C-alpha positions as CSV (number, residue, x, y, z in Angstrom):
1,M,0.1,0.0,-0.2
2,R,1.1,3.5,-0.5
3,I,-0.4,6.8,0.1
4,T,0.3,10.0,-1.3
5,S,-1.0,13.2,-1.0
6,E,-1.6,16.8,-2.5
7,K,-3.7,20.2,-1.7
8,N,-6.4,21.4,-3.5
9,G,-7.3,24.9,-1.9
10,Q,-8.0,24.3,1.4
11,Y,-8.7,20.1,1.1
12,T,-5.9,17.7,1.0
13,I,-6.6,14.7,-1.1
14,L,-5.2,11.5,0.1
15,M,-4.7,9.0,-2.4
16,P,-4.2,5.5,-1.3
17,S,-3.2,2.6,-3.7
18,G,-2.7,-1.0,-3.5
19,R,-4.2,-3.2,-0.6
20,M,-5.6,-2.0,2.6
21,G,-5.7,-4.9,5.0
22,F,-4.6,-5.6,8.4
23,E,-0.9,-5.2,8.0
24,E,-1.4,-1.9,6.2
25,A,-3.8,-0.7,8.5
26,E,-1.5,0.9,11.3
27,T,0.8,2.9,8.6
28,A,-2.5,4.1,7.0
29,Q,-4.5,5.3,10.1
30,E,-1.4,7.0,11.0
31,L,-1.1,8.9,7.9
32,F,-4.7,9.9,7.6
33,A,-4.5,11.3,11.3
34,K,-1.5,13.2,10.2
35,A,-3.4,14.3,7.3
36,L,-6.4,15.4,9.4
37,E,-4.0,17.4,11.7
38,T,-3.2,19.8,9.3
39,A,-6.2,19.6,7.0
40,E,-8.0,23.1,6.8
41,S,-11.2,22.5,5.5
42,G,-11.6,18.6,5.1
43,I,-10.0,15.4,3.4
44,V,-11.0,13.8,0.3
45,C,-9.8,10.3,-0.3
46,D,-9.5,9.3,-3.8
47,C,-9.7,5.7,-3.9
48,A,-9.1,5.2,-7.7
49,G,-5.8,3.2,-6.8
50,L,-7.3,1.2,-4.0
51,D,-7.4,-2.6,-5.0
52,Y,-8.4,-4.3,-1.9
53,I,-9.9,-3.1,1.4
54,S,-10.7,-5.5,4.7
55,S,-12.5,-4.7,7.9
56,A,-9.1,-3.5,9.3
57,G,-8.7,-0.8,6.4
58,L,-12.8,0.1,6.9
59,R,-11.7,1.0,10.5
60,V,-9.0,3.4,9.3
61,F,-12.1,5.2,7.6
62,L,-14.4,5.0,10.4
63,V,-11.6,6.2,13.0
64,A,-10.8,9.3,10.3
65,A,-13.9,10.1,9.7
66,K,-14.8,10.3,13.3
67,A,-11.9,12.3,13.8
68,A,-12.9,15.0,10.7
69,E,-16.3,15.4,12.5
70,Q,-15.1,16.2,15.9
71,R,-13.1,19.0,14.0
72,G,-15.5,19.9,12.0
73,L,-14.0,18.9,8.6
74,L,-15.1,17.1,5.7
75,F,-14.3,14.1,5.0
76,V,-15.4,12.1,1.7
77,A,-14.2,9.3,-0.2
78,C,-14.5,9.0,-4.1
79,R,-13.4,6.7,-7.2
80,L,-14.0,3.8,-5.7
81,N,-13.7,0.6,-8.0
82,D,-16.5,-2.1,-8.1
83,H,-14.7,-4.3,-5.3
84,V,-13.9,-1.8,-2.7
85,S,-17.4,-0.1,-3.6
86,S,-19.1,-3.3,-3.2
87,V,-17.4,-3.4,0.2
88,F,-18.1,-0.3,1.7
89,K,-22.3,-1.2,0.5
90,V,-22.4,-4.9,2.0
91,T,-21.1,-3.3,5.7
92,G,-22.8,-0.2,5.4
93,F,-19.9,2.6,5.0
94,D,-21.5,4.3,2.1
95,R,-24.2,5.1,4.6
96,I,-21.9,6.5,7.3
97,I,-19.1,8.1,4.8
98,E,-20.2,9.9,1.7
99,I,-19.0,8.7,-1.5
100,H,-18.8,10.3,-4.9
101,D,-18.0,9.7,-8.0
102,S,-15.0,12.0,-8.9
103,V,-12.7,14.1,-6.7
104,E,-14.5,16.8,-8.3
105,S,-17.9,16.3,-7.0
106,A,-16.1,15.5,-4.1
107,L,-15.0,18.9,-3.2
108,N,-17.8,20.4,-4.3
109,S,-20.0,18.7,-1.4
110,S,-22.3,20.8,0.6
111,V,-21.8,18.5,3.4
112,G,-19.5,19.8,6.3
113,T,-18.8,16.2,7.8
114,S,-19.1,12.7,7.2
115,K,-22.6,11.4,6.9
116,S,-22.6,10.8,10.5
117,A,-19.8,8.6,11.6
118,N,-21.5,8.6,15.5
119,T,-24.0,6.1,14.0
120,A,-20.9,3.8,13.3
121,D,-20.1,3.1,17.1
122,G,-21.0,-0.4,16.2
123,Y,-18.5,-1.0,13.6
124,A,-15.0,-0.2,15.5
């Protein structure tokens, strides 16, 4: 797994690629947390390069969404491939984290935080 980032105005775009499973989750969580520390308005997670996500990887998203919500920041994901999108839907994470088709639509999101990471306490 590799996670790169770039700034787009007041937003940080995180771009994970490869697998986000148990072995990668700790590093991913640290990188997401570091990005949240410096984010001005929020995080857009561009998942176009993410090939696989496990429950440990989903937890990374949940922890980041909760942290963003606590700080009043936007946290959304976009460009999920079919496999990752299916995992988000089956687990209900598509109702917790706002999902967009493109980075542009994610940046134009009118929602100030994730859908409601507080409703996902049972997933942590």
